[in-house]
N, C-alpha and C positions, 0 to 999 in steps of 0.2 A: 448402893448400886451406882456404877460409874455412868457417865453421860451416854456412852455408846449403847449400854444395855437399856437405858431409859428410853432410847429412841423408839424401840419397838413398842413400848408401853404407852408413850405419851403422844406420838405422832399419829394423827388421824388421817384417813384417806383424803379428806378435804385439804389438809395441809399440803399434800403432795400433788393432788389432782387439780386443785382450783386454778392455778395459773394457766393450765392448758385449756380450760373451758372457754375462755374468751377468744380462742383462736378460730373457733368454728361458728360462723353465722348460722342462724336458724334456717335460712333459706339460701342455699349456696347459689342457685340460679339467679336470684335477685341480686346477690352480692356481685355477680359477674356482669350484670347489666349496668348501664350508665347511671340510672337512677339509684340502683342498689349500691353502687360504689359511693355515690354522693351521700346516701343515707348512712352507710357504714362510717364514712368519714365524719359526719356530724355526730353520730353516736359515739365515736371515739373521742371527739372533742368534749362532749358532755361527760363522758366517763372520766377523762383526765382531769377535768375541772372539779368534778365531785370528789375524785380521789385526792386531789390536792387539798381540798377543803377538809376532808376527813383526816388526812395525815397531819396537817398543820394545826388542827384544833378548831378551825372556824366552824366545823360541824362536829360538835362534841358527841360522845357516846350517848345514845338515847334521843338525839335530836331528830325531829320528824323531817322527812323529805317529801315535799308535795310536788307531784309530777307536773301539774299545770304551772305552778310557780317557777320551777326550773326551766320549763319550756319558754315562758315569757322572758325570763332573765337572759336566756341565751338566744332569744329570737329564733326559735325553731318550733316545729310541731311536737306533739307528744310522742310520736313514733320513735324518733331517735333517743328521746329521754327514757322511754320504756325499755329500749334495747340496752342502753347504758346501765340502767338499774338492774336488769337481769344479769349482766356481766358482773356488776359489783356484788350482787347477791351470791353468784357462783364463787366469787372470791372470798365469801364469808365476811364481807365488810358491812353489809346491811341486811336487814331482815324485813320481810313483809308478812303481816298477820291479818287474818280476816277481821274486819271492823275496826282495826287499829291503824292500818296503813303501813307505810314504809318508814323505817327509822335506822339510824346508825347503830350497829350492834354494840351492846354493852358487854363488857368483859367481867367475868368473875375472877377473884383471886386465883382460883384453881386453873383457869384458862391461861392466865398470865404466867403462872409457875410452870405449867406444861410447856408453854412456848419457849421459856428460857431453858428448860431441860432439853428440848429438841434442838434449840439453837446451839447449846453447848456441845451436843453430840455432833451436829453438822460441822461446826467449826473445828472440833477436834479432828474429824476426818479430813477436813479441808487442809489443815496445817500439815497433816501427814502426807497428803497427796502433793502439796505445793512445795514441800521442802527441797526436792531436787531442783525446782525452778529458781528458788531463792539462794541456793548454795553459792556463796561467793558473789552474790549479786543482790544486795539489799539496799542500794542507794535510794531508790524510790520509796521503799518502805520506811527508811530513816527520815526522809522528808515528810512523809505523812505523820510519823510519830512526833516530829518536831512541831508540826502544826497543832497536834493535840496538846503537847506540852506548853506551847505558847498560850493557847486558850486557857489552860489550867492555871498558869501563872497570872493571867488577867482575871481569873475567876469568872470567866464568861461561859456559863453553863450551856447556853444555846450553841455557841461556836464549838465548844468542847464536844457536845453530842454529835454535831454534824461531822467534825473531823474524825471522831472516834469511829463512827459508822463507816466512813471512807477507808479508814485503816483496816478494819475488819473485812470490808468488802474486797480490798486488794488481795487479801489472803484467800478468800473464798474464790475469787475469780482466777487466781493463780493455780488453783486445783485443777482447772481445765475440765470441769465436769458440769455440764449444763443442767443436768437433773438436780445436782446438789445445789447449784446456784438458784434455781427456781424454787426449790424447797426452802432455802434460806430467805429468799425474798418474800415468800408467802407469810413469814412471821413478822414482817415489818410493822404491821399495825399493832400487834400485841406489844412489841418492844417499844414502839413510839408512845403508846398510851401509858405503859409502865413508867417510862422516863418522864413523861409530862406530869403525871399525877403523883409521882413519888417524892421522896425527900429532896429538898433543895440545898441542904447544908453538907453535901458530900465533900470530902477532902479530895479535890480533883487531882492535885499533884501526886498524892499517894496512890490514887487509883490508876494513873497512867504509867506508873513506874514499871509495871510488869511488861509493858510494851518493849522496853529495851532488852530485858532478859529473853523475851520471845524472839526478838530480831537476832540476837546472838545465836540462839538455838537454830533458827532457820538458816543463818549464814553458814553454820557448820553442817547443815544438811541433816540435823537431828530432828526428824519429823515427829518422833514419838514424844520427845521432851516438849517440843513446841506445841503439839496437840494437847498434851496434858495441861500446860500453862494456859493455853487459850480457853480450854473448857473451864478451868478453875476461874479464869477471869470473868467469863460470862456468868457463871453461878454467883460469883462475888458481886457482880453488878446487880443481879436480881435482888440479893439481900440488902444491898445499899439503898435500893429504891423502895423497899418495903416500908 
């Protein structure tokens, strides 16, 4: 089954809807008041800090999150922390269970595989939509690919991962489809966890070689070929990290 067909089977409602949930405060009237705005601002700060800790591994999968402790660390009341935790739970990054408290969501191998299947389908579509934008205009994409290649030559896996995500993001953003971008961003946690916990002896130079063939296809406006290569690249990345 090709990645686009798998999208319907693997992508859950949460994957698409979660990024929207944080846009709507529980009490709109309070959010419009002065105190409400301040509270929302603090809740957003807490959310961003916790999100950063989760994504960079300071809060590992399964790690407990204690509301009072976070409030003390960030010198705020428990209200903004509670709001931030609700938003992170809506994004499917944390879970709260009776008598067990709140913790960073742990991923099963199936969840990670599903995330890569969906990401492959999204990026295949993104490349097809972005091809007209890149036709004859791939200078920035080449610069991004050069950064990936430089990191690969240095065997700097962390820098490689950072620049590789930027390269893929450029293509997704060039599709000019906000719904697609939000769905793609919703998979960031699964992809980051798979990368961090996966194999560390990957041949980075070989892995990045496909970028140049992909750029050639986009420069020619061949979205179908570019989409196929990008989807295959994502699937290959999943198997490399297993």
